[in-house]
C-alpha positions in Angstrom: 42.0 264.6 142.5 40.6 261.0 142.5 42.8 259.8 139.7 41.9 262.6 137.3 44.0 262.5 134.2 44.0 265.3 131.6 45.6 264.8 128.2 44.9 265.4 124.5 43.0 262.1 124.2 45.6 260.1 122.2 48.0 257.4 123.2 50.8 259.9 123.2 50.5 262.8 125.7 53.8 264.4 124.9 55.3 266.6 122.2 57.9 264.6 120.3 59.6 267.7 119.0 60.1 269.1 122.7 61.2 265.6 123.7 63.9 265.6 121.1 64.9 269.2 121.9 65.4 268.2 125.5 67.5 265.2 124.5 69.6 267.3 122.3 70.3 269.9 125.0 71.2 267.1 127.4 73.6 265.6 124.9 75.0 269.1 124.4 76.1 269.0 128.0 78.4 266.0 127.6 81.4 268.1 126.5 81.1 270.2 129.7 80.7 266.9 131.8 83.9 265.5 130.3 85.7 268.7 130.9 84.5 268.8 134.5 85.5 265.1 135.0 89.0 265.6 133.4 89.6 268.8 135.5 88.8 266.8 138.7 91.0 263.9 137.6 93.9 266.4 137.0 93.5 268.0 140.4 93.4 264.6 142.0 96.6 263.5 140.1 98.3 266.7 141.0 97.6 266.5 144.7 98.3 262.7 144.9 101.7 263.4 143.4 102.6 265.6 146.3 103.5 262.6 148.4 104.6 263.1 152.0 103.2 266.6 152.0 100.1 268.1 153.7 98.4 268.2 150.2 98.5 264.4 149.6 95.3 263.7 151.6 93.4 266.2 149.3 94.1 263.8 146.4 92.7 260.9 148.3 89.5 263.0 149.1 89.0 263.9 145.4 89.0 260.2 144.1 85.1 259.8 145.0 84.5 263.1 143.1 86.3 261.6 140.0 84.1 258.6 140.2 81.0 260.8 140.8 81.8 263.0 137.8 82.1 259.9 135.6 78.7 258.6 136.8 77.1 261.9 136.1 78.5 261.9 132.5 77.2 258.4 132.0 73.8 259.2 133.3 73.5 262.3 131.1 74.5 260.3 128.1 72.1 257.4 128.9 69.2 259.7 129.6 69.7 261.6 126.3 69.8 258.3 124.4 66.6 257.2 126.2 64.8 260.4 125.4 65.7 260.1 121.7 64.5 256.6 121.7 61.2 257.4 123.3 60.7 260.3 121.0 61.0 257.7 118.2 58.6 255.4 119.8 56.0 258.1 120.3 56.4 259.1 116.7 55.9 255.6 115.7 52.6 255.5 117.6 51.5 258.7 116.1 52.3 257.7 112.5 50.4 254.4 113.0 47.3 256.4 114.2 47.7 259.0 111.4 48.0 256.3 108.7 44.9 254.6 110.1 42.9 257.9 110.1 44.1 258.9 106.6 43.2 255.5 105.2 39.6 256.4 105.6 39.8 259.6 103.4 43.2 259.8 101.5 44.8 256.6 100.4 47.9 258.3 98.9 48.6 260.4 102.0 48.0 257.2 104.2 50.6 255.4 102.0 53.2 258.2 102.4 52.8 258.1 106.2 53.1 254.3 106.2 56.3 254.6 104.2 57.8 257.0 106.7 56.7 254.7 109.6 58.4 251.8 107.8 61.8 253.7 107.5 61.5 254.7 111.2 60.9 251.2 112.4 63.6 249.7 110.1 66.2 252.0 111.6 65.8 250.5 115.2 64.5 247.2 115.9 63.5 248.3 119.4 60.8 250.6 118.2 58.0 248.3 117.1 57.8 246.3 120.4 58.1 249.5 122.5 55.3 251.1 120.4 53.1 248.1 120.8 53.6 248.3 124.6 52.7 252.0 124.7 49.5 251.3 122.8 48.5 248.4 125.2 49.3 250.7 128.2 47.0 253.5 126.7 44.2 250.9 126.2 44.6 249.7 129.8 44.3 253.3 131.0 41.2 253.9 128.9 39.3 251.0 130.3 40.6 251.1 133.9 37.9 249.7 136.3 35.5 248.6 133.6 35.7 245.0 134.8 35.7 245.8 138.5 31.9 246.4 138.6 29.4 244.6 140.8 29.8 241.0 140.1 26.3 239.6 140.3 27.6 236.1 140.2 30.0 236.8 137.4 27.4 238.0 135.0 28.0 241.7 134.9 31.7 242.2 134.2 31.4 240.5 130.7 28.5 242.9 130.0 30.6 246.0 130.9 33.6 244.7 128.9 31.2 244.0 126.0 30.9 247.9 125.5 34.7 248.0 124.8 34.6 244.9 122.7 31.8 246.4 120.5 33.6 249.8 120.1 36.9 248.2 119.2 35.6 245.4 116.8 32.9 247.5 115.1 34.8 250.6 114.4 31.7 252.6 115.1 33.1 254.5 118.1 35.2 256.8 116.0 33.3 259.0 113.5 35.7 259.6 110.6 35.3 262.4 108.0 32.6 261.4 105.5 30.7 259.3 108.0 27.4 261.4 107.7 24.1 260.4 109.1 21.3 259.0 106.9 18.9 261.4 105.2 15.6 260.4 106.9 14.4 260.4 110.5 11.1 259.9 112.3 8.9 263.1 112.3 9.0 265.1 115.5 7.1 268.0 117.1 9.1 270.5 119.1 7.5 272.9 121.6 8.7 275.6 124.0 8.6 274.6 127.7 10.3 277.7 129.2 12.0 280.9 128.6 14.4 282.8 130.8 17.3 285.3 130.8 20.4 284.1 132.7 22.7 286.6 134.2 25.6 285.6 132.1 27.7 282.7 130.7 28.6 279.6 132.8 31.7 280.1 134.9 33.2 276.6 134.2 32.6 273.1 133.1 30.4 272.1 136.1 28.4 275.3 135.7 27.8 274.5 132.1 26.6 270.9 132.8 24.3 272.4 135.6 22.6 274.4 132.8 21.1 271.1 131.1 17.4 271.4 130.5 15.3 271.3 133.8 11.8 272.1 132.7 9.4 269.2 132.7 10.1 266.9 129.9 12.6 269.2 128.1 15.5 267.6 126.4 17.1 270.7 124.7 18.0 274.1 125.9 19.3 276.8 123.5 21.0 279.9 124.8 21.4 283.0 122.4 24.3 285.3 123.3 24.1 288.8 121.9 27.5 290.5 121.8 27.7 294.1 120.3 29.1 294.2 116.9 29.1 290.4 116.4 26.6 287.9 115.0 24.5 286.1 117.6 26.1 283.0 119.2 24.3 280.0 120.4 25.1 277.3 122.9 23.0 274.1 122.8 22.6 272.0 126.0 21.5 268.5 125.2 20.5 265.9 127.7 21.3 262.2 127.3 18.8 259.3 126.9 15.5 259.7 128.6 14.3 256.2 128.0 16.5 253.0 128.1 13.6 250.6 127.5 13.8 248.5 124.4 10.1 247.9 124.7 9.3 251.6 124.5 11.9 252.3 121.7 10.3 254.3 118.9 7.6 255.7 121.1 6.9 259.4 121.6 10.3 260.0 123.4 12.9 260.8 120.8 15.8 260.4 123.3 15.4 256.6 123.5 17.2 253.4 122.5 16.0 253.6 119.0 17.8 257.0 118.6 20.8 255.5 120.4 21.1 252.6 118.0 20.4 254.9 114.9 23.0 257.4 115.8 25.7 254.8 116.8 25.2 253.0 113.6 25.0 256.0 111.4 21.3 256.6 111.1 19.5 260.0 111.4 17.6 259.9 114.7 14.5 261.6 115.8 16.6 263.3 118.6 19.0 264.7 116.0 16.1 266.0 113.9 14.6 267.5 117.0 17.8 269.3 118.0 18.1 270.9 114.4 14.4 272.0 114.6 14.9 273.5 118.2 18.0 275.4 116.9 16.0 276.8 114.0 13.2 277.7 116.2 15.6 279.6 118.5 16.8 281.6 115.4 20.0 279.9 114.5 20.7 280.0 110.8 23.3 278.2 108.6 26.7 279.7 109.2 25.9 280.8 112.8 28.2 279.9 115.6 26.6 277.0 117.6 28.6 275.3 120.4 27.4 272.3 122.3 27.4 270.8 125.8 26.1 267.3 125.7 25.8 264.1 127.8 25.5 260.5 126.6 23.3 260.1 123.5 23.4 263.8 122.8 27.2 263.7 122.5 26.6 261.7 119.3 24.3 264.5 118.2 27.0 267.0 119.1 29.5 265.1 117.0 27.5 265.2 113.9 26.5 268.8 114.4 30.3 269.6 114.5 31.1 267.5 111.5 28.3 267.8 109.0 25.7 270.4 110.0 25.5 273.9 108.5 26.5 275.5 111.7 29.9 276.5 112.8 30.8 274.6 115.9 34.0 275.7 117.4 33.7 274.2 120.8 32.1 270.9 121.7 31.9 269.7 125.4 30.7 266.1 126.1 30.3 263.8 129.0 30.1 260.0 128.7 30.0 259.9 124.9 29.7 256.6 123.0 31.8 258.1 120.2 34.7 260.3 119.4 34.3 262.7 116.4 37.2 263.7 114.1 37.5 267.4 114.4 39.6 269.9 112.7 42.4 272.0 114.1 40.1 275.0 114.5 37.6 273.0 116.6 38.0 272.3 120.3 36.8 269.1 121.8 36.6 268.7 125.6 35.7 265.2 126.7 34.8 263.9 130.1 35.2 260.2 130.3 34.9 257.7 133.1 37.0 254.6 132.2 34.6 252.4 134.0 31.6 253.7 132.0 30.3 251.1 129.6 28.6 253.8 127.5 31.9 255.7 127.1 33.7 252.4 126.4 31.6 252.1 123.2 34.0 254.8 121.8 36.7 252.2 122.0 38.9 254.5 124.1 38.9 257.2 121.5 41.6 257.7 118.8 45.2 257.0 119.3 46.2 260.2 117.6 43.7 262.5 119.5 41.5 265.0 117.8 40.6 268.6 117.5 42.7 271.7 118.2 45.8 271.9 120.4 43.4 273.1 123.2 41.3 269.9 123.0 41.6 267.5 125.9 40.1 264.5 127.5 39.6 264.5 131.3 39.2 260.9 132.6 39.1 259.0 135.9 37.4 256.0 137.4 34.0 257.5 138.1 32.7 254.9 140.6 35.5 252.9 142.2 33.2 251.1 144.7 31.6 248.0 143.3 27.9 247.9 144.3 24.3 247.6 143.2 24.6 251.1 141.9 26.6 249.6 139.0 23.3 248.0 137.8 21.9 251.6 137.3 25.1 252.6 135.5 25.9 255.2 138.3 29.3 256.0 136.8 27.5 257.2 133.7 25.1 259.6 135.4 25.1 263.3 134.6 25.6 263.9 138.4 28.8 261.8 138.5 30.2 263.6 135.4 29.5 267.0 137.0 31.8 265.9 139.9 34.4 265.2 137.2 33.8 268.7 135.6 34.3 270.3 139.0 37.6 268.6 139.4 38.7 269.9 135.9 37.6 273.3 136.9 39.9 273.1 140.0 42.8 271.7 137.9 46.0 273.7 137.2 46.4 271.9 133.9 47.1 274.6 131.2 44.4 273.2 128.8 41.8 273.3 131.6 42.9 276.8 132.5 42.8 277.9 128.9 39.0 277.1 128.9 38.4 280.0 131.1 38.9 282.2 128.2 36.0 280.6 126.4 33.6 281.3 129.2 35.0 284.9 129.6 34.5 285.5 125.9 30.8 284.4 126.1 30.4 286.5 129.2 30.8 289.7 127.0 27.2 289.2 125.9 24.9 292.0 126.9 21.9 289.7 126.7 21.4 286.0 127.2 18.2 284.5 126.0 17.4 280.8 127.0 14.7 278.6 125.7 14.0 275.0 126.7 12.3 272.7 124.3 10.4 269.4 124.6 10.4 267.1 121.5 8.0 264.2 120.7 7.9 261.8 117.9 4.8 262.2 115.8 3.3 258.7 115.7 1.0 257.4 113.0 -2.7 257.2 114.1 -3.5 253.7 115.4 
């Protein structure tokens, strides 16, 4: 699967409660192991005492079994102890991440978590250094391949690593509760470019990303799903940046570097305003269920739609996002990340605690392992490359990836699907 990894997105990809349960069950086997060892020892002693009889050789043959039984008992005991230790290490990492997250919104709750962490670490001096190692390994996984890009005389690797540095040092890569966008944005004009009626819902992640706007100049596509007896549902498909030119930033194209910088630093961009206008034009009203499939810059739009808009966003699917939102337990976040993608690196590897519902997951891999001139064009960040990753997730047997099938099946109950694509432009002042 080309190194594809699927996990909840945090540094800890295991359930500590299940780990402790497994350790306890192993430790519960120790009495049985001792009984078996003692039974073999008694048999060996009995047969060995029958000297000069035909049974004496049996005693000799049982001596390796006595040794083996002791080895099994020791291994079971050591494995149980290691599992308990690792459960404590994972819990320490989780508590660190939880305290950091709560510090943004609830100082009292953060202090309570920190006190629990301090008690845990004080009980075993091995925990803190092991937790540090686990966090470093998680960071290494999240940025694998980032420095292995086209060298260009040593100029490019520092540029690519700079994305991770900005994300880690600025803290802007994680959107915490309360980090709302500014109130003003450049004015925009939104117009319809095409209308259609798809036969049904996407069949998977790759199919969903293939539904990105395709009409000339369109940046947004809104699909309205009509299911009998239910309120309309909407799915917004949002393209990534259309212009990366700093010279053209602030021009007619809203999906540009000006919007990138505004969204990353907490400003309300023209592209965000255009998305809200397109949703309103499509008929979406406050309280309606609006889910999002987004790439690159638009993943930042999706994050704020999920966290601060008047819509109910229960599922958010992103590729190459420069940020990671902090979602609630009733919101599912599916992230596709390439560890060698400098744009994705701006999210600083995501949060150590993960985010969203239990069904949320991050699928990651090295998107472009071959160093070459394509790195100059950020090939690993391209939508086409992320669609390849989406297809790998679709083919995966991971339970979280399989569970996503239910989402598409639920949408596919719609009796009609109406699709509208929109083109947005900034309204510039007269010269």
